[in-house]
C-alpha positions in Angstrom: -35.0 -26.3 -17.6 -34.5 -25.0 -14.1 -32.8 -21.6 -13.7 -29.6 -21.6 -11.8 -30.1 -20.1 -8.4 -28.3 -16.8 -8.0 -25.9 -16.8 -5.1 -26.2 -14.0 -2.6 -23.6 -11.3 -2.9 -20.8 -11.0 -0.3 -19.2 -7.9 1.2 -16.5 -7.2 3.7 -13.2 -5.7 4.8 -10.0 -7.6 4.0 -6.9 -6.5 5.9 -3.4 -7.3 4.6 -0.7 -7.7 7.2 3.0 -8.8 6.9 6.5 -7.6 7.2 7.8 -4.7 5.0 8.3 -5.5 1.3 6.2 -8.6 1.4 4.3 -7.3 -1.6 1.0 -6.1 0.1 0.7 -2.9 -2.0 1.6 -4.7 -5.2 -1.0 -7.3 -4.5 -3.8 -4.7 -4.0 -2.7 -2.8 -7.1 -2.9 -6.0 -9.1 -6.3 -7.0 -7.7 -8.1 -3.7 -8.3 -6.1 -3.2 -11.6 -5.2 0.3 -10.7 -2.4 1.9 -8.8 -3.8 2.8 -5.4 -0.7 2.2 -3.3 2.8 3.3 -4.0 5.6 0.8 -4.1 9.4 0.7 -3.9 12.1 -1.8 -3.2 12.8 0.0 0.1 10.9 -1.2 3.3 8.4 1.1 5.1 7.3 2.8 1.9 3.7 2.5 3.1 3.1 4.8 6.1 -0.7 4.9 6.5 -3.6 2.6 5.8 -4.8 2.6 2.2 -8.4 1.5 1.6 -9.1 0.3 -1.9 -12.4 -0.7 -3.4 -13.0 -3.9 -5.4 -16.3 -5.1 -6.9 -17.5 -7.9 -9.2 -20.6 -10.0 -9.6 -19.9 -11.7 -6.3 -20.0 -8.6 -4.2 -17.8 -5.8 -2.7 -14.5 -5.8 -0.9 -12.6 -3.0 0.8 -8.9 -4.0 0.9 -6.9 -2.4 3.7 -3.2 -2.1 2.9 -1.2 -1.8 6.1 2.3 -0.5 6.8 4.8 -3.4 7.2 5.2 -4.8 10.7 8.6 -3.8 12.1 10.9 -5.6 14.6 11.7 -2.4 16.5 11.0 1.3 16.3 14.1 3.4 15.7 12.5 6.8 15.3 9.2 8.7 15.5 8.3 7.7 11.9 8.6 4.0 12.5 6.9 4.3 15.9 3.8 5.9 14.4 3.9 3.6 11.4 4.2 0.4 13.3 1.2 1.3 15.5 -1.1 1.3 12.5 -1.7 -2.5 12.0 -2.7 -3.2 15.6 -5.2 -0.4 15.6 -7.1 -1.6 12.5 -7.3 -5.3 12.6 -10.6 -5.3 14.5 -12.2 -3.9 11.4 -11.4 -7.0 9.4 -13.8 -9.7 8.2 -10.8 -11.6 6.9 -7.0 -11.3 7.3 -4.5 -12.0 4.6 -1.0 -12.8 6.0 1.4 -12.0 3.2 4.8 -13.7 3.2 7.8 -13.1 0.9 9.1 -16.6 0.2 12.5 -15.2 -0.8 13.3 -13.9 2.6 14.3 -15.9 5.7 11.9 -16.0 8.5 12.9 -13.5 11.3 11.8 -11.4 14.2 9.4 -9.3 12.1 7.5 -12.4 11.2 7.2 -13.3 14.9 5.8 -9.8 15.6 3.3 -10.1 12.8 2.2 -13.5 13.9 1.8 -12.2 17.5 -0.6 -9.6 16.2 -2.5 -12.0 13.9 -3.0 -14.7 16.6 -4.9 -12.2 18.8 -7.5 -11.7 16.2 -10.4 -14.2 16.0 -11.3 -13.8 12.4 -10.8 -16.0 9.3 -7.2 -16.0 8.0 -5.5 -16.9 4.8 -1.8 -17.4 4.6 -0.5 -16.1 1.3 3.0 -17.1 0.1 4.0 -14.3 -2.4 6.8 -13.9 -5.0 6.7 -17.5 -6.4 7.8 -15.9 -9.7 11.1 -14.7 -8.2 14.1 -17.0 -8.8 16.8 -17.7 -6.3 16.4 -18.5 -2.6 13.2 -20.1 -1.4 12.5 -20.0 2.4 8.9 -21.2 2.1 9.7 -24.4 4.0 10.4 -22.2 7.1 6.7 -21.4 7.2 5.2 -24.9 6.7 4.5 -25.4 10.4 2.2 -22.3 10.4 -0.2 -23.6 7.8 -2.4 -25.4 10.4 -3.1 -22.0 12.1 -4.8 -20.6 9.0 -8.0 -21.4 7.3 -6.4 -21.4 3.8 -3.0 -21.4 2.3 -2.1 -20.2 -1.2 1.0 -19.4 -3.3 0.8 -16.4 -5.6 2.8 -13.8 -7.5 1.3 -10.4 -6.9 3.6 -8.9 -9.6 2.6 -11.4 -12.3 -1.0 -11.8 -11.0 -0.5 -15.6 -10.7 -3.3 -17.3 -8.9 -5.1 -14.1 -8.0 -8.4 -15.4 -9.4 -8.1 -18.3 -6.9 -7.2 -16.0 -4.1 -10.3 -13.9 -4.8 -12.5 -17.0 -4.8 -11.1 -17.9 -1.4 -11.6 -14.4 -0.1 -15.3 -14.2 -1.1 -16.0 -17.6 0.4 -15.1 -16.3 3.8 -16.9 -12.9 3.6 -20.3 -12.3 5.2 -23.5 -11.8 3.0 -23.9 -8.3 1.8 -26.3 -6.3 3.9 -25.6 -2.8 2.4 -23.1 -1.2 0.0 -19.6 -0.6 1.3 -19.1 2.1 -1.3 -21.0 3.8 -4.0 -20.7 3.2 -7.8 -19.7 6.8 -8.1 -16.8 6.2 -5.7 -15.8 3.1 -7.6 -15.8 4.9 -10.9 -14.1 8.1 -9.8 -11.4 6.7 -7.5 -10.9 3.3 -6.0 -9.0 4.8 -3.1 -11.6 5.3 -0.4 -9.7 7.2 2.2 -7.5 9.6 0.2 -8.2 12.9 -1.6 -6.6 13.5 -5.0 -4.0 15.8 -3.5 -3.1 13.2 -0.9 -2.6 10.6 -3.6 -0.5 12.9 -5.7 1.7 13.6 -2.7 2.1 9.8 -2.3 3.1 9.5 -6.0 5.8 12.2 -5.5 7.0 10.4 -2.3 7.3 7.2 -4.3 9.7 8.9 -6.7 11.7 10.2 -3.7 12.1 6.6 -2.5 13.1 5.5 -6.0 15.6 8.3 -6.5 17.3 8.9 -3.2 19.7 6.5 -1.5 20.1 4.8 1.8 18.1 6.3 4.7 17.4 9.7 3.2 13.8 8.9 1.9 12.7 8.1 5.5 13.5 11.7 6.5 11.1 13.1 3.9 7.4 13.8 3.6 5.4 15.5 0.8 2.5 18.0 1.1 0.6 19.3 -1.9 0.1 23.0 -1.3 -2.0 24.0 -4.3 -3.6 22.5 -7.4 -5.4 24.4 -10.1 -6.1 24.2 -13.8 -5.0 27.0 -16.1 -5.5 26.9 -19.9 -5.7 23.2 -20.0 -2.6 22.6 -17.8 -2.9 21.3 -14.3 -0.6 23.3 -12.0 0.6 21.5 -8.8 2.7 23.1 -6.1 4.1 20.6 -3.6 6.6 20.8 -0.7 9.1 18.1 0.1 9.7 18.3 3.9 12.9 17.0 5.4 14.6 17.0 8.8 17.8 19.0 8.4 19.5 21.6 6.1 22.0 18.9 5.2 19.3 16.6 3.9 17.7 19.5 2.1 20.9 20.1 0.1 21.1 16.4 -0.7 17.5 16.3 -2.0 18.1 19.4 -4.1 21.4 18.1 -5.4 24.1 19.7 -7.4 22.6 22.4 -9.7 19.2 21.1 -8.5 19.7 17.9 -10.6 18.3 15.6 -7.9 15.0 17.4 -7.2 14.6 17.9 -11.0 14.9 14.2 -11.5 12.3 13.6 -8.8 10.0 16.1 -10.4 10.3 14.6 -13.9 9.5 11.1 -12.7 6.6 12.4 -10.6 5.1 14.6 -13.3 5.0 11.6 -15.8 3.3 9.4 -13.2 0.7 12.1 -12.3 0.0 12.7 -16.0 -0.8 9.0 -16.3 -3.0 9.2 -13.2 -4.9 12.4 -14.1 -4.8 12.1 -17.9 -3.9 15.8 -17.9 -0.9 17.9 -18.9 1.0 18.7 -15.6 3.2 21.5 -14.5 4.8 20.4 -11.2 6.7 22.8 -8.9 8.6 21.2 -6.0 10.0 23.1 -3.1 12.3 21.5 -0.5 11.7 22.8 3.0 13.4 22.0 6.3 11.0 21.1 9.0 12.3 18.7 11.7 8.7 18.4 13.2 7.0 17.1 10.2 6.4 13.6 11.7 4.4 15.1 14.6 2.3 17.2 12.2 1.6 14.7 9.4 1.8 11.1 10.7 
C-alpha cells in the first residue's frame, strides 16, 4: 500500500482589511482561539496593527488585524489610525476583505476597495455576520465578486465556515521556507507585536469603550505604568489619559463610580488572561497631547 505523499507546509502573512466594525478582530480571535484583539460595538476600537500567530499541520500564518478604514479623518487619532492599513498591505501574501452584510454599502467601502485594488496579491472577499438576523445588504456587493479570487460567507462570532476559510487561505499561501515565529512564541503569547503590559493596557481600553458613552472613549488612551508580583498578587498601576479636565471628571464619575466600574471589568478580564489574582489601580490623567506621544 502506497503511503500518502505529505504535502509541503505553507506559511505567510494574511492581512484583514475592511470598514470599522466589520468583525476583523472577532474573526482573528475566533481563528486563533484566544483573545488577541479587543472588540466593542463602537467603531475604531482597533488603533494599531495586531499580529496574531496561527499554526496547524498545514503550516504557519501571521494574521494582521488592521484598524477599520474610515471615510474621513476628523481628528489626529483618526488621521493616524486610518494611515495604518495603507502602510502595511505590501507585507501581505493574501488579503481578506471583510464585509458586514448587515450594513449598507457606503463611502468607507469605496475607500477600502480603492486601497485593495492597488495591491497585486491574492484576495478573498469574506461576507461576515451571516448569523445576524435583520437587514441583509449582501446583494449590494455581488458585483465585486469577480474582482476577488474567492468569496465566502461566514460568522466570525459563531465560527461558522471558518474551517473552509482556513482551507482557502492555506491554498493561496506560498510554501514555507522558514518559521515565521517560534514554538515558544506560540505557546507563550499568540500576539507577536505586543508586550504583556501593552496587551493589558488594551484590555483596560476595551472596558473604557464598553463603559463610557458616545464619543468619550475616543478621547482616551491607557498606559500601564508598573507591574509587579507581591505575595502571589499581581499589582498593576495604569494611567487613563484623556484630553480635558471635563472628560477626566466624566471618566472618574460621581463618587468615582465610573472609573471603579471600568476597573472591576478590567480586573476580571486580566485575571482570565494571566490566571493570577490581580490588584489594579487606575489613575485618570489629563494630557491633551497623548495622540502625538502614543499613536
